[in-house]
N, C-alpha and C positions, 0 to 999 in steps of 0.2 A: 575163266577170268571175269571178274566183276570190277570195273574201274571206279574211280572217284566221281564220275558223272552219275553213278547210280542208275544208269539207264537199262541195265539188263545183264545177261550172262552170255559171254562170247565163248564158243567152243571151237576148237580146231582138232582134227584128227590127222595125225601125220605118220609117215613111215620114216625111220631114221636108222642109218648105218654108220659105223665108224665112231670116232671119238674126237672131242675137242673141236677146234676150228676147221678141221679137215672132214668133219662129218658131212654126210649127204642127207638132205632132207627132201621129202616129197609130201606136199600137202594133199591129202586125200579129199578132205572136205572141210568147210567151216560154216558156222551158222550162229546167229544171234537170237536169243530168246528174251524179249523185253520183260522187265519186272512188272507184275501187276501194280496198279497205282497204290493200293494199300501197303504192299510190301515196300515200295519205294519210300512212301511216307514214314513207315516204321523205321526204315534204315536211316533216314534223315533224322529221325527222332532220337537215335542212339549214337549219332556221329558227332564226336567232339562236343558233347553236351552232358549235363547232369541228367541221369536217367535211372530208373529202377534196374538193379542187376538182373531181375527176373526177365525183363524184356530182352536184354542181351543174350541170356542163356537160351531163351525160346527161339530167338532169331537165329542163333548159332546152329541149332539143330534143324530148324525149318529150312535154312539155306542149304544145308547138306542134302535134304530131300529135293529141293528145287534144282540143285546142280545135277543130281542123278537124272531127273526128268529131262533137263536140257541135253545131257549127254545122250540119253535114249532117243530123244526126238531127232538129234543131229545124226546119230548112227542110222536110224530108221530111214530118214530122208535120203541118205546116201547108200542105203542097202549094205551097210557094214555090220556084220554080226558082232554083237558085243563080246562073244567069246574069242574073237580075234584080237581084242584090245589087250595089250600087255601091261600097261601102266597108265595111271591117271596123275596128272599134275594139277593141283588146285591152288590157285593164289588166294582165293577167298575174297571177302569184302572188307576193305579197310574201313574201320570206324574211328581209328585214331592213329596218327603218325607224327612223331616228334623225333626226327633224326638228330637234331642238335640237342645235346644234353642240357637239361634245365634243372634248377634247384628244386629238390623235393625232399622234405623230411630230413634236412641236413645233408643230403647227398646230391650230387649231380647225376641225373638219370636221363638217358635217351631210351625211347621205347616206341614200339609199334604194335598194333593190334588188328588182326584180321579174323573175321568169323566165317563160319561155313564148315561144320564139323566133319572132319575127314573120316572119323569112325563110321558115321552114317553112310558116307559115300562108299567106303570099302565094304561095309556089311551088305548094302543093297546090291552091289555089283560083283562082289567076290574078287575085286582087283586091288592090287597094291596102290596106295595113294601117297604121293609126296605133297606136303602142304607146308605152310608157314615158312616161306622162303626168306623173308626179310630179317627175321630175328637174328640169325647167325651172323649176318653181315654187321649188324649193329653191335653184337657182342664182340666182334673183331675190330671195333673202333670205327666202323663205317656209318653212313647215314641211312643204310637200308634201302637206298634208292639213288639213282635209277639202276634197275637190274637188266633192263632190256638191251643195254649196250653189248652184252654178250652176243645176242642174236644179230644186232646191227653189224658188229665187226665180222661175224661169221659170214654174213650174206652180202654185205655192201662194200667191203674193202676192195680197193682197186689199185692196180700197180701204178697207173699213171694219173689218176684223178683224185683230188681232194674232195671228200663228200661230207655233207651233214645230213643226218637222218633226224627229222623232227616228228615227234608223235604228239598230236593234239587231242588228248583225252580230257578228263576233268582238269588235270594239271598238264601243262605242256612241258616236254623235255626234249633235249637234243643230244645226239651223239656225233661228234666231229672226228672223222677218220682221215688223217693225212695219207697221201699216196704212198703205197709200198712201205707200210709201217707195222710195228707190233702193237699190242694193246698198251704198252708202256707209254705211248704217245697219244692214245685216245683221250679226248676231252668229252666228258658227258656230265649233265646235270639237269635239274628241273629249272626251267626258265621262269616259271611263275604260273599264273592262271591260264588254263586252256579254255575249255567250255564251261567250267564250273560257275564262274560269275554270271556269264550270259544265261545259262540254264536257270540259275536261281532267280535272276531278274524276271525272266519270262514266266516262271512258275508263279511268282508273287504278283506280277502285273496282271496276269490272266486268272488269278485266284485258282490255280491248279488246272485250268482249262487246257494249257499247253505246258510242256516241260522243256522245250528247246525252241530255238529260233530256226524254223525249217527254211533251209536254203539261204539263211541270213536275211529273210524278207523284212523283218522289223528294223534291223540295223540299216538296211538299204534305204528305208524310208525316213531315217533320222539323219541328224547332222552331228558330227563329233564335236564335243566341247573341248577345244584345245587347251583351255586353262585347267580344266579338271583333269584331262589326260596328262598334262605336264606335271601336275601335283601328284597324281598316282604313280607316275614313273620315277618320282624322287624317292620312293620307298627304299629303305636300306637293303631290302632283299635283292633288288635288281643290281645294286652296286657290290654286293658281297661276292667274293671270289669263290669259284667252285673248288672242291665238291660241295654241293648244297642240295637240299630237297625241300619241297613245299607240299602243302596239303590244305585240307579244309580248315585247319587251325589258323592259317593266315587269310584264306579267301572264302570263308564260309559265311554263315548267317550274319555275324556282326559286321563284316566287311560290306555285305550287300545292303544291310540296313542303313549304313552311313551313306551309301550311294542314293538310296531311296529318299533320304532326308534332304537331298538337294532339290532345287526347284526345276530341274530339267524335266522335259516331257519323257514319256516312256520310250518313245522312238529314239530320242537323243541319248538317253541313258544306255540303251542297248547298243547303239552305234558306238558310244564311247567305250563301253566294256569290250566290244569286239575289237576296237582299235587298240585297247590296252593289251589284249592277247597278241595281236600282230606286232605291235611296236616293242613289246617286252622280248619277244623272240628275236626280232631284228637287233635289239640292243644287246642281247646276249651274244649274238653272232659277231657284232662289231667289237664288243669289249673283250670277249674271252676266246674267240676262235680266230678271227682274222689276224690278230697280232702274233699268233702261234703257228699258222700254217697257211699254205695256199689252198684256196677253196674254189672249186669249179662248179659245183651244183648242189642243190638242196632237194631232198625228197621228203614229202609229207605223208604221214599216215594218221589214223585215228579218226574219230567222229568229226573233228574240225575240218577234215578234208572235204566234207560234204557241204560245208557252209561257204557258198560262193562269195559272199561279201567278205568274210574273213580271209579267204584265199586271195581275193583281189587286193585287200589291204596288205597282206603279207608280201605279195609279189611287188607291190609298190615300195614297201619299206625296205626290201632286200635288193631292189633294182641296183645294178644290172645283173645280179646273180640269177641264173635260171632256177625257178621254183617249180618242181614237178611232183606228181603223185607217185607214191612208192610202187604202184602197179607197173610203172615203166621199167622197174627192175625185177618184176615178177612177184611182188609182195603185196597181197591184198590189203588195202588200207584199213579194213575192219578186223582183220585177223592177226595182225602183227603181234600184239601182246599175248594172245592166246597161244600162238605158235611159240613165242619166246619161253613161256612157262612149261610148255610141253618139252622143249629142248632142255631146259634146266632140270626138269624132273628126270629126264633120261640120263643126264650127266650125274645127278645125285644118286640114282639107282646103281650107277657104275662107279660110285665113290670118287667122282672127279669134281673139282671146284668149278663154279660157273659165275662167280661175281667178278667184276673188273675193278680191282682196288683203285685204279686211277680215276674211276668214275664215282665210286661211293666213298672213298676216303678210308676204306678198311686197311688194316695194317698188313694183311696178307690175303691171298686167295683162299677161300674156304668152301667146303661142301655145304650147299644151301638146303634148307628144308628138313622136315621130319617125316619118317616113313611110317605109315599105318599099314600093317600087313593085311593081306586079303581076308575077307570075311566069309560069309556063307558060300560054300562051293556051288557052282552052277550044275555040276555033273553028279552031285550027291555023294562024292567021296567022303568017307568018315574022317579022313585026315585033314580036312579043311583046305586042301589045295584045289586049284582050278586050272583049266587049260589056259586061262588068260593071265596068270600071275607071272611076275618076274621078280627074282630075289635081288636084294641090294648088291650081292656079290657076283651076280651073273654078268659075264662080259658080252661084247657085241656079237658073239657067235650066233646068238639066237636070231639075228637078222641077216645072216649070210645068204639066205635064200633070195634076198632082194639086192644082192651085191651089185647088180648092173644099173642101179638108179642113176639118174642124171644128177650132176652137182647143182643144177639150177632148181630154184623153187618153182614148182609148177602144179597145175591141176590136171590130173590125168584120169582116164577111166579107172574105176575102182574095182580091183579084183576081189572076188568073194572071200578069198582066204588071206586078205591083207593082214599083215602083222603091224598093228598100229599102236602108237602111243598117243593117248588123248589127254588134253588138258582141260 
């Protein structure tokens, strides 16, 4: 998984048994590999901007190689043999996302574009790869986002408590799950900027010396400009009813340039941008969640959970609701999206839908992603198969050796023969 923050590659290796929301998941390991500075700059250079097509093509193949290296590093750290991995789910790096149809050449078109060539990943590893998850949801009339609500509902639903799962990556999104309910009543959407605006400000203020506000230190040293914040919160996106999705198209370079044109100090700008993230999440909860359901607690994941200033602002904005980190329900704050796409890849390989139409606006549940069959065999078989492959038609019998897994997400000692699905 590579998110809109463009900070690096998140890898999760999981064991999974069963199907749908009754599936059992065990996280064997997770790890993040930062993008080298030049790679991050190159990705920014092709994200929602005019750029030579050659740069996109080269980055597409280069990212495939980097994803393989990240998987190998993660597996080696956890002593998981690659030939025990059955399937790879790769979200790729989003460089354009426009879930709301726009006029283009006489037609209204919604589209999304992720790079990170799955053929390279499959060829280097000999493992089936599921990639390009968002396109099918858009084709079915959805926004292509958010897709993580499938995992949120699977792991965080509760018989007696109403919960909201907030993920603060480059973009912030939430999943609201009423107590004892089906997915038909789940509310999920992108709330607006997460770390994206803050990160861009820091990068430009420090001229590339820093790429994010570590622990929210710069924001803590500034003062929120309440007039600018109020103006920003009047943006029509925050008032639009879900389903809705956001991206660099709304909160990218142009948005940040306008903030830098103000006369605020660097510290006050970052403080105000941090408050924008917190207040827009709280506004989304007040406007679109509380009128629809009882809410007992909020769980936060994503890189924003490490920003102590942002978390303090969010707790204040949502008071008296308790705001906790997702680790309190056994879900690593840094691995949630990687785990989610591992789960979705598993469902796709077994020909099961994994979008939540109530979250994305799709007309129906659809099977997400495209399958790239395994490439060069590890064992040298001439037929091109490998011990680590799983066919799209294969059912969950391949995982029955692990049938005694706990239903709770956990980190356990890693067996040498673990049958894992990696994203």
